[in-house]
C-alpha positions as CSV (number, residue, x, y, z in Angstrom):
1,M,-35.8,-120.0,3.8
2,K,-38.5,-118.6,1.5
3,L,-38.5,-114.9,1.0
4,E,-42.1,-113.4,0.7
5,K,-42.6,-111.1,-2.0
6,P,-43.9,-107.6,-1.6
7,L,-47.6,-107.0,-1.5
8,R,-49.6,-104.7,-3.8
9,V,-52.0,-102.4,-2.0
10,G,-55.1,-104.6,-3.2
11,E,-53.6,-107.7,-1.6
12,L,-52.7,-105.8,1.6
13,A,-56.3,-104.6,1.7
14,K,-57.7,-108.1,1.2
15,R,-55.4,-109.5,4.0
16,T,-56.2,-106.9,6.5
17,G,-59.9,-106.3,5.7
18,K,-59.2,-102.5,5.1
19,T,-60.1,-100.6,2.0
20,V,-57.5,-99.5,-0.5
21,R,-58.5,-95.9,0.3
22,A,-57.9,-96.5,4.0
23,L,-54.4,-97.8,3.3
24,H,-53.7,-94.8,1.0
25,L,-54.9,-92.6,3.9
26,Y,-52.5,-94.5,6.3
27,E,-49.7,-93.7,3.9
28,E,-50.7,-90.1,3.5
29,L,-50.5,-89.6,7.3
30,G,-47.3,-91.5,7.6
31,L,-48.6,-94.5,9.4
32,L,-47.7,-96.9,6.6
33,K,-45.0,-96.7,4.0
34,P,-44.6,-98.9,0.8
35,V,-41.2,-100.4,0.5
36,H,-41.0,-99.4,-3.2
37,R,-43.1,-99.0,-6.2
38,S,-43.3,-101.3,-9.2
39,K,-42.4,-100.2,-12.7
40,G,-46.2,-99.6,-13.2
41,G,-46.3,-97.2,-10.3
42,F,-48.1,-99.7,-7.9
43,R,-47.4,-99.3,-4.2
44,L,-45.5,-102.4,-2.9
45,Y,-45.6,-103.2,0.8
46,A,-43.4,-105.5,2.8
47,P,-45.3,-108.6,4.2
48,S,-44.9,-107.1,7.8
49,A,-47.2,-104.3,6.8
50,V,-50.1,-106.7,7.4
51,K,-49.2,-106.7,11.2
52,R,-48.7,-102.9,11.2
53,V,-52.2,-102.4,9.6
54,E,-53.8,-104.8,12.1
55,W,-52.3,-102.8,15.0
56,I,-53.6,-99.6,13.4
57,G,-57.0,-101.1,13.5
58,K,-56.6,-102.4,17.1
59,L,-55.6,-99.0,18.2
60,Q,-58.5,-97.3,16.5
61,D,-60.8,-99.9,18.2
62,A,-59.3,-98.8,21.4
63,G,-60.3,-95.2,20.8
64,F,-57.3,-93.8,19.2
65,S,-57.8,-91.5,16.2
66,L,-55.6,-91.6,13.2
67,H,-54.2,-88.2,14.1
68,D,-53.5,-89.7,17.7
69,L,-51.4,-92.4,16.1
70,Q,-49.5,-90.0,13.7
71,D,-48.6,-87.8,16.8
72,L,-47.6,-91.0,18.9
73,L,-45.3,-92.2,15.9
74,R,-43.8,-88.8,15.5
75,G,-43.1,-88.6,19.1
76,V,-41.4,-92.1,19.2
77,S,-39.4,-91.2,16.2
78,E,-38.1,-88.0,17.6
79,Q,-37.3,-89.5,21.0
80,S,-35.4,-92.5,19.7
81,G,-33.8,-90.7,16.8
82,V,-35.4,-93.2,14.4
83,A,-36.3,-91.8,11.1
84,S,-39.3,-94.2,10.5
85,L,-40.9,-97.0,12.4
């Protein structure tokens, strides 16, 4: 089984069609979290972040604002006792 290496923010942006700034905004709002940072300080994301960013885009296309998504995730986390989704 091949393990996929973490993605730098630029690679995640390329794969999802989003801008680096949009991804940073998602992080600021708690919608997206890097798994860690490189020694050089670069944000590193799990390969699964591609699907998460795609879902954020789909929900935005459906009319949800980023703040709506922020509230939704906060509510789900509080109800399930999960620290982060």
